C-alpha positions in Angstrom: 31.0 162.2 78.8 31.5 160.8 75.3 28.7 159.7 73.1 29.0 157.3 70.1 26.2 156.5 67.7 26.2 153.4 65.4 23.4 152.5 63.1 22.2 149.4 61.2 19.4 149.2 58.6 18.6 146.3 56.3 15.7 145.3 54.1 15.6 141.8 55.5 13.5 139.5 53.4 11.4 142.2 51.8 11.9 143.7 48.3 12.7 147.2 49.7 13.4 148.9 52.9 10.7 151.1 54.4 12.6 151.8 57.7 14.7 154.9 58.2 16.9 156.3 61.0 18.4 159.7 61.6 20.2 161.9 64.1 21.1 165.5 64.6 23.1 167.4 67.2 24.5 170.8 68.2 26.8 171.7 71.1 24.0 171.0 73.7 21.4 168.7 72.2 21.3 165.3 70.5 18.2 163.9 68.7 17.8 160.6 67.1 15.0 158.5 65.6 13.8 155.4 63.9 10.7 155.3 61.8 9.1 152.2 60.2 6.9 153.1 57.2 3.9 151.1 55.9 1.7 151.4 52.8 3.5 149.4 50.2 4.6 150.2 46.6 6.9 153.0 47.8 4.4 154.7 50.1 5.9 153.4 53.3 9.4 154.7 52.6 8.1 158.1 51.8 6.1 158.2 55.0 9.2 157.2 57.1 11.4 159.7 55.3 8.8 162.4 55.9 8.8 161.6 59.6 12.6 161.9 59.7 12.9 165.2 58.0 9.9 166.7 59.9 11.0 165.5 63.3 14.7 166.4 63.0 14.0 169.7 61.3 11.4 170.6 63.9 13.6 169.7 66.9 16.7 171.4 65.5 14.6 174.6 65.1 13.5 174.6 68.8 15.3 171.9 70.9 13.5 170.9 74.1 12.9 167.9 76.3 9.7 169.3 77.7 6.7 166.9 77.5 4.5 169.4 75.7 7.2 170.3 73.2 7.9 166.7 72.3 4.2 165.9 71.9 3.7 169.0 69.7 6.7 167.9 67.6 5.2 164.6 66.8 1.7 166.1 66.3 3.3 168.3 63.6 5.1 165.3 62.1 1.7 163.6 61.8 0.3 166.6 60.0 3.2 166.6 57.6 2.6 162.9 56.8 -1.1 163.6 56.2 -0.1 166.5 53.9 2.0 164.1 51.8 -1.0 161.7 51.6 -3.0 164.3 49.9 -0.7 163.9 46.8 -2.6 160.6 46.2 -1.6 157.5 44.4 0.8 155.3 46.4 1.0 157.9 49.1 -2.7 158.0 50.0 -2.6 155.2 52.5 0.9 155.5 53.8 1.7 155.4 57.5 4.7 155.3 59.8 5.7 154.5 63.3 8.2 156.8 65.1 10.4 156.6 68.1 12.3 159.8 68.8 14.8 160.4 71.6 16.3 163.7 72.7 19.3 164.3 75.0 20.3 167.5 76.8 24.1 167.1 77.2 24.2 170.1 79.6 21.8 168.6 82.1 22.6 164.9 81.1 19.0 164.2 80.6 17.1 162.0 78.2 13.4 161.9 77.0 11.7 160.0 74.3 8.4 160.1 72.4 6.8 157.4 70.2 3.8 156.3 68.3 3.4 152.7 67.1 5.6 149.7 67.8 9.1 151.0 67.1 10.8 150.9 70.5 13.3 152.8 72.7 15.3 150.9 75.3 17.6 152.3 78.0 20.1 149.9 79.4 22.1 150.6 82.5 24.5 148.1 84.0 23.5 145.7 81.3 19.8 145.7 82.3 16.8 147.3 80.8 15.8 150.2 83.1 13.2 151.8 80.7 11.4 150.8 77.6 8.6 152.2 75.5 5.2 150.5 75.5 3.9 149.6 72.0 0.6 151.0 70.6 -0.5 147.6 69.4 -3.2 145.0 69.8 -1.0 142.4 71.5 0.4 145.1 73.9 -3.2 145.8 74.9 -3.6 142.1 75.5 -0.5 142.1 77.7 -1.9 145.0 79.7 -5.1 143.1 80.2 -3.3 140.0 81.4 -4.2 137.9 78.4 -0.6 137.5 77.2 2.9 137.7 78.6 5.6 139.6 76.6 6.9 136.4 75.0 3.5 135.4 73.9 2.9 138.8 72.5 6.2 138.6 70.5 5.0 135.4 68.9 1.3 136.1 68.5 -0.1 135.9 64.9 -1.6 139.4 65.3 1.6 141.0 66.7 1.8 143.4 63.7 -1.6 144.9 64.2 -1.0 148.5 65.3 -3.5 150.6 67.2 -1.7 153.8 66.3 0.7 155.2 63.6 1.4 158.5 62.1 -0.6 159.5 59.0 -4.1 159.9 60.7 -6.1 163.0 60.7 -9.6 161.8 61.5 -8.5 160.1 64.7 -5.4 161.6 66.3 -2.6 159.0 66.8 -1.6 157.8 70.2 1.6 159.7 71.2 3.4 158.7 74.4 6.1 160.9 75.9 8.4 159.6 78.7 9.4 161.4 81.8 12.9 163.1 81.8 15.5 160.5 82.7 19.0 161.0 84.0 21.6 159.8 81.5 24.8 158.3 83.1 28.2 157.2 81.8 27.9 153.6 80.7 24.2 153.9 79.7 23.2 152.5 76.3 20.2 153.7 74.3 18.6 151.6 71.6 16.0 152.8 69.1 14.7 150.0 66.8 11.9 148.9 64.5 9.9 145.8 65.2 12.1 143.9 62.8 14.8 144.0 65.6 12.9 143.3 68.8 10.3 140.9 67.4 12.7 138.1 66.3 15.1 138.5 69.2 13.1 139.4 72.3 14.4 141.5 75.2 16.5 138.7 76.7 18.5 138.3 73.5 19.0 142.1 73.4 20.5 141.9 76.9 22.6 138.9 76.1 24.1 140.4 73.0 24.8 143.6 74.8 26.7 141.8 77.5 28.8 140.0 74.8 29.8 143.4 73.2 32.5 145.8 74.1 31.7 148.5 71.5 28.5 149.7 69.8 29.9 148.4 66.5 30.3 144.9 67.9 26.7 145.1 69.3 25.1 146.1 66.0 27.1 143.4 64.1 25.9 140.8 66.7 22.3 142.0 66.4 22.6 141.8 62.7 23.9 138.2 62.9 21.3 137.1 65.4 18.4 138.5 63.4 19.5 136.7 60.3 19.8 133.5 62.5 16.3 133.8 64.1 14.2 135.6 61.5 11.8 133.6 59.2 11.9 133.8 55.4 10.5 137.0 54.1 11.1 138.7 57.4 10.6 142.4 58.0 13.0 145.3 57.4 15.1 145.9 60.5 16.8 149.0 61.8 18.7 149.8 64.9 20.3 153.0 66.2 22.5 152.5 69.2 23.9 155.4 71.3 26.5 154.6 73.9 27.5 157.0 76.7 31.2 156.5 77.5 33.0 158.0 80.4 35.7 160.3 79.3 39.0 160.8 81.0 38.2 164.4 81.5 34.8 164.6 83.2 34.5 168.3 82.4 34.5 167.7 78.7 31.4 166.5 76.8 32.0 165.5 73.2 29.8 164.0 70.6 31.5 161.7 68.1 30.2 162.7 64.7 31.0 159.3 63.2 28.0 157.2 62.5 28.7 153.7 61.1 25.8 152.6 58.9 25.6 148.9 57.9 24.0 148.6 54.5 22.8 145.6 52.6 25.5 143.6 50.8 
């Protein structure tokens, strides 16, 4: 089984980029994340960068796909963001979403954890077989039957989060998935709302079907976002991980190359 990771992050129509992505691996485990900071005036990017360093550092010190371990990991990340808030100034009100995925190459298993509206998608056979559920007002309205997914994507309050990291008085919502089997041909997408919001799930599926490589897919996602997004649109970040069947089924290899598309 061969794994390839390709990344894309752009500031969109904003003056700076508060999204970050990151990944780490050793011989057995792979971890990757996307975080979308908020707070403005430089606070959001610090929050997101804090999430990245805390999550990847914590996981690399004690890799595990257990539900309790992943939950504890993000709880510690939240405390680390709160600690940085105490520095005051532009950092005092900073927040960040997170979506974090962990893979055990030995058991070919995947689990993810998230808080906020940055998403994880698992595609198999070109279809979405698993997806995170946003911690947002419109997602709550979808759950209550007041909106469908398309209506939520276009709703004027679609950016109102019910949870994000950077909260100590009220613990953030943290959702951990079950362990999922990872198969050759599977595709994992982690992305900020700047990706899924302007495109929708059907466009994600259509662009995946039109792509033969992860690089082609990220390039197509980039083009489609620029085509559909409104002026002043949000930062957008995507991390794609493709599981490719190797000629030697007994060899598992992680390609270290990560192609990052930057703003031109």
